[in-house]
C-alpha positions as CSV (number, residue, x, y, z in Angstrom):
1,M,0.0,-0.1,0.0
2,C,1.1,3.5,-0.9
3,P,1.0,5.6,2.2
4,W,1.1,8.8,0.3
5,I,-2.4,8.1,-1.3
6,E,-5.2,7.2,0.8
7,N,-6.5,4.8,-2.2
8,P,-3.9,2.2,-3.0
9,Y,-5.9,1.0,-6.0
10,S,-5.3,2.2,-9.4
11,L,-8.2,4.7,-10.7
12,T,-8.4,3.1,-14.0
13,S,-8.1,-0.7,-13.1
14,W,-11.7,-1.3,-13.6
15,W,-11.8,0.0,-17.0
16,K,-10.3,-1.0,-20.3
17,M,-9.6,1.3,-23.4
18,E,-8.6,-0.4,-26.6
19,K,-6.6,1.9,-29.0
20,F,-8.8,2.4,-32.0
21,A,-8.0,4.5,-35.0
22,A,-10.7,6.3,-36.8
23,A,-9.4,5.0,-40.1
24,N,-10.7,1.5,-38.9
25,F,-14.1,2.8,-39.3
26,Y,-13.7,4.8,-42.4
27,D,-12.2,1.6,-44.2
28,L,-15.2,-0.5,-43.1
29,T,-17.7,1.9,-44.8
30,R,-15.5,2.4,-47.7
31,F,-15.3,-1.3,-48.4
32,L,-19.0,-1.8,-47.8
33,S,-19.9,0.9,-50.1
34,Y,-17.5,-0.4,-52.8
35,A,-19.3,-3.7,-52.4
36,Q,-22.7,-2.5,-52.8
37,V,-21.8,-0.7,-55.9
38,Y,-20.0,-3.5,-57.3
39,F,-23.1,-6.0,-56.6
40,R,-25.2,-3.6,-58.3
41,Q,-22.9,-3.0,-61.3
42,Q,-22.6,-6.9,-61.7
43,R,-26.2,-7.3,-61.6
44,E,-26.7,-4.6,-64.4
45,K,-24.0,-6.3,-66.4
46,Y,-25.1,-9.9,-66.2
47,G,-29.0,-9.6,-65.4
48,E,-31.2,-10.3,-62.2
49,D,-30.5,-13.9,-62.3
50,A,-26.8,-13.9,-62.6
51,R,-25.2,-15.9,-59.7
52,M,-22.1,-15.4,-57.7
53,G,-19.6,-18.2,-56.9
54,P,-16.2,-19.5,-57.4
55,S,-16.5,-20.3,-60.9
56,T,-17.3,-16.8,-62.0
57,H,-14.5,-14.8,-63.5
58,D,-15.2,-11.9,-60.9
59,S,-15.0,-14.2,-57.9
60,Q,-11.6,-12.9,-56.9
61,T,-13.0,-9.2,-56.6
62,E,-16.0,-10.3,-54.7
63,H,-13.8,-12.2,-52.4
64,S,-11.5,-9.4,-51.7
65,F,-14.2,-7.1,-50.9
66,I,-15.6,-9.4,-48.2
67,V,-12.3,-10.3,-46.6
68,K,-11.6,-6.6,-46.0
69,I,-15.1,-6.0,-44.8
70,E,-14.7,-9.1,-42.4
71,R,-11.2,-7.7,-41.2
72,A,-12.6,-4.3,-40.3
73,C,-15.5,-5.9,-38.5
74,K,-13.0,-7.9,-36.4
75,E,-10.8,-4.8,-35.6
76,L,-14.0,-3.1,-34.5
77,D,-15.2,-6.0,-32.3
78,L,-18.5,-5.7,-34.3
79,K,-19.8,-9.4,-33.5
80,I,-23.0,-9.3,-35.1
81,S,-22.0,-7.7,-38.1
82,L,-19.2,-10.3,-38.7
83,R,-21.9,-12.8,-38.8
84,C,-23.7,-11.1,-41.4
85,V,-20.4,-10.7,-43.5
86,Q,-19.7,-14.5,-42.9
87,R,-23.4,-15.0,-44.3
88,I,-22.4,-12.9,-47.6
89,S,-19.2,-15.1,-47.8
90,Y,-21.4,-18.3,-47.6
91,Q,-23.8,-17.0,-50.3
92,T,-20.9,-15.9,-52.6
93,N,-19.4,-19.4,-52.6
94,H,-22.9,-21.1,-52.9
95,G,-24.3,-19.4,-55.8
96,A,-26.4,-16.5,-54.6
97,T,-27.8,-14.0,-57.0
98,Y,-26.3,-10.4,-56.9
99,T,-30.0,-9.3,-55.9
100,E,-29.5,-11.4,-52.9
101,A,-25.9,-10.1,-52.4
102,I,-27.1,-6.3,-52.4
103,E,-30.1,-7.3,-49.7
104,A,-27.5,-9.0,-47.6
105,A,-25.1,-5.9,-47.8
106,E,-28.0,-3.5,-47.0
107,Q,-28.7,-5.7,-44.2
108,L,-24.9,-5.5,-43.0
109,E,-25.0,-1.6,-43.2
110,R,-28.1,-1.7,-41.0
111,T,-26.4,-3.9,-38.6
112,I,-23.2,-2.1,-38.3
113,S,-25.2,1.1,-37.7
114,W,-26.9,-0.7,-34.8
115,E,-23.7,-2.1,-33.4
116,M,-22.0,1.3,-33.6
117,E,-24.6,2.9,-31.5
118,D,-23.5,0.7,-28.5
119,K,-19.8,1.6,-29.2
120,L,-18.1,4.7,-27.2
121,F,-15.3,6.3,-29.1
122,M,-13.0,8.8,-27.6
123,Y,-10.8,11.3,-29.4
124,V,-7.1,11.6,-28.1
125,P,-5.2,14.6,-29.6
126,P,-1.9,13.6,-31.0
127,D,0.3,15.2,-28.5
128,R,-1.4,13.3,-25.7
129,A,-1.9,10.1,-27.9
130,A,1.9,10.0,-27.9
131,L,1.9,8.9,-24.3
132,Y,-0.8,6.2,-24.5
133,N,0.5,2.8,-23.7
134,Q,4.2,4.1,-23.8
135,S,6.3,1.5,-22.2
136,E,9.4,3.7,-22.5
137,M,8.1,7.0,-21.3
138,F,11.1,7.7,-18.8
139,G,13.6,5.9,-21.1
140,L,15.3,2.6,-21.2
141,D,17.9,3.4,-18.3
142,V,14.9,4.0,-16.2
143,N,13.0,0.8,-17.2
144,A,16.3,-1.2,-16.7
145,K,17.0,0.1,-13.1
146,F,13.6,0.4,-11.8
147,P,11.4,-2.5,-13.4
148,T,8.8,-2.4,-10.7
149,I,7.5,1.1,-11.7
150,Q,6.7,-0.1,-15.3
151,Y,2.8,-0.6,-14.5
152,D,2.3,2.9,-12.9
153,M,4.5,4.6,-15.6
154,V,2.4,3.0,-18.5
155,E,-0.7,4.0,-16.6
156,A,0.4,7.4,-15.8
157,G,0.8,8.0,-19.8
158,N,-2.6,6.3,-20.3
159,C,-4.3,8.5,-18.0
160,Y,-2.6,11.3,-19.2
161,A,-3.8,10.5,-22.7
162,T,-7.4,10.2,-21.8
163,G,-7.5,13.3,-19.8
164,R,-7.7,11.7,-16.3
165,C,-5.3,14.3,-14.7
166,T,-5.8,13.2,-11.1
167,A,-5.2,9.6,-11.7
168,V,-1.7,10.6,-13.4
169,V,-0.7,11.9,-10.2
170,F,-2.0,9.0,-8.5
171,H,0.6,6.8,-10.3
172,L,3.2,9.2,-10.6
173,M,3.3,9.4,-6.6
174,R,3.4,5.6,-6.4
175,I,6.5,5.8,-8.6
176,M,7.9,8.5,-6.4
177,E,7.5,6.5,-3.3
178,T,9.9,3.6,-5.0
179,A,12.3,6.5,-6.2
180,V,12.5,8.3,-2.8
181,Q,13.2,5.0,-0.8
182,E,15.8,4.3,-3.5
183,F,17.5,7.7,-3.2
184,G,17.7,7.3,0.5
185,K,19.5,3.9,0.3
186,K,22.1,5.3,-1.9
187,L,22.6,8.2,0.9
188,G,22.5,5.4,3.6
189,V,19.4,7.2,5.2
190,A,15.9,5.8,6.0
191,L,13.4,8.0,4.3
192,V,10.0,7.5,5.9
193,N,7.1,8.2,3.4
194,E,4.7,9.7,5.9
195,K,7.2,12.8,6.4
196,N,6.6,16.0,4.5
197,W,8.6,17.1,1.5
198,H,10.5,19.5,3.8
199,N,11.7,16.9,6.1
200,I,12.7,14.6,3.4
201,L,14.5,17.2,1.5
202,D,16.4,18.4,4.6
203,E,17.5,14.8,5.5
204,I,18.8,14.1,1.9
205,N,20.5,17.6,1.7
206,R,22.0,17.0,5.1
207,E,23.5,13.5,4.1
208,I,24.7,15.0,0.8
209,G,26.6,17.8,2.8
210,K,28.4,14.9,4.5
211,L,29.8,13.4,1.3
212,P,33.2,14.4,0.1
213,A,33.4,17.0,-2.6
214,G,33.6,15.4,-6.1
215,P,31.3,14.1,-9.0
216,S,29.3,12.0,-6.7
217,R,28.5,14.8,-4.5
218,V,27.6,17.1,-7.6
219,D,25.4,14.1,-8.9
220,M,23.4,13.8,-5.6
221,A,22.9,17.4,-5.2
222,Q,21.6,17.4,-8.7
223,A,19.2,14.7,-7.9
224,S,18.1,16.4,-4.9
225,A,17.4,19.6,-6.8
226,N,15.4,17.4,-9.3
227,L,13.4,16.0,-6.3
228,Y,12.8,19.6,-5.2
229,A,11.3,20.0,-8.7
230,V,9.0,17.3,-8.4
231,K,7.7,18.9,-4.9
232,L,7.1,22.1,-6.5
233,A,5.1,20.6,-9.4
234,W,3.1,18.5,-6.9
235,R,2.3,21.9,-5.1
236,N,1.9,20.4,-1.8
237,E,4.1,20.7,1.1
238,V,2.6,17.8,3.0
239,M,2.5,14.3,1.5
240,H,-1.0,14.2,0.6
241,P,-2.2,15.3,-3.0
242,K,-4.9,17.9,-3.5
243,D,-8.3,16.8,-4.7
244,T,-7.7,17.3,-8.6
245,Y,-5.3,18.4,-11.0
246,T,-5.5,20.0,-14.4
247,L,-4.0,18.7,-17.6
248,E,-1.1,21.1,-17.5
249,E,-0.4,20.4,-14.0
250,A,-0.3,16.7,-14.8
251,D,1.8,17.5,-17.9
252,N,4.3,19.4,-15.7
253,L,4.6,16.5,-13.1
254,I,5.1,13.8,-15.9
255,R,8.1,16.2,-16.8
256,Q,9.4,16.6,-13.4
257,V,9.3,13.0,-12.4
258,K,10.9,11.9,-15.7
259,I,14.0,14.4,-15.1
260,F,14.1,12.8,-11.5
261,M,13.9,9.3,-12.5
262,E,16.5,9.7,-15.2
263,Q,18.9,11.4,-12.9
264,L,18.4,8.6,-10.1
265,A,18.9,5.8,-12.8
266,K,22.5,7.4,-13.3
267,L,23.5,7.4,-9.7
């Protein structure tokens, strides 16, 4: 349990969001439209009683449309629509007329429309989308040095991408719990998490002051300065976060925690 945060559980653990590109839906409607136009053209060309099937010279084109529509339905998780596509595929291979194919395609279009009404899509701006499911948000060195923070790091990026700013802070503070303890170990001092920022920084700086002059002391001092920057980004003297955070505040805290973690990984 993280003593800095009253709720030890992820604010996003109960929901799951799949990455989705609007191009998937665009491709589905485009392929379906092409198929409907194609079926009508074939009916006009060969007559109302003309039948589809593997023996026809246009079967490869027909099969291509069906495969593309089927793939798009799978990507969008449209289970009922997928069954409609499979029905069209069956009709194609068993000599259905183009009129029957047109009717089946129209039914598929209605089914897709009904199913899409039950889907919730969220638009994520490109600058925030870059952090979604980002397993290297803090860099390879941090990943290698602190593998236990991987979950919270990815979730912090996911929450930021979807605009759940307070949840971003929750995950970052779980990361900082690990980081501060590790920093304390390097200085040979136990940093108790219930202490406020002021006390922790005082202890750190006191121990750094005991180090002999040299590169190691300089690096430790820089890490302490970066930790102070995290404290300022959090904007709270006592080790309890405020109720809510804005997108700007969450973005700033991500940047500051990243800088601190990169520095800590080098110590």
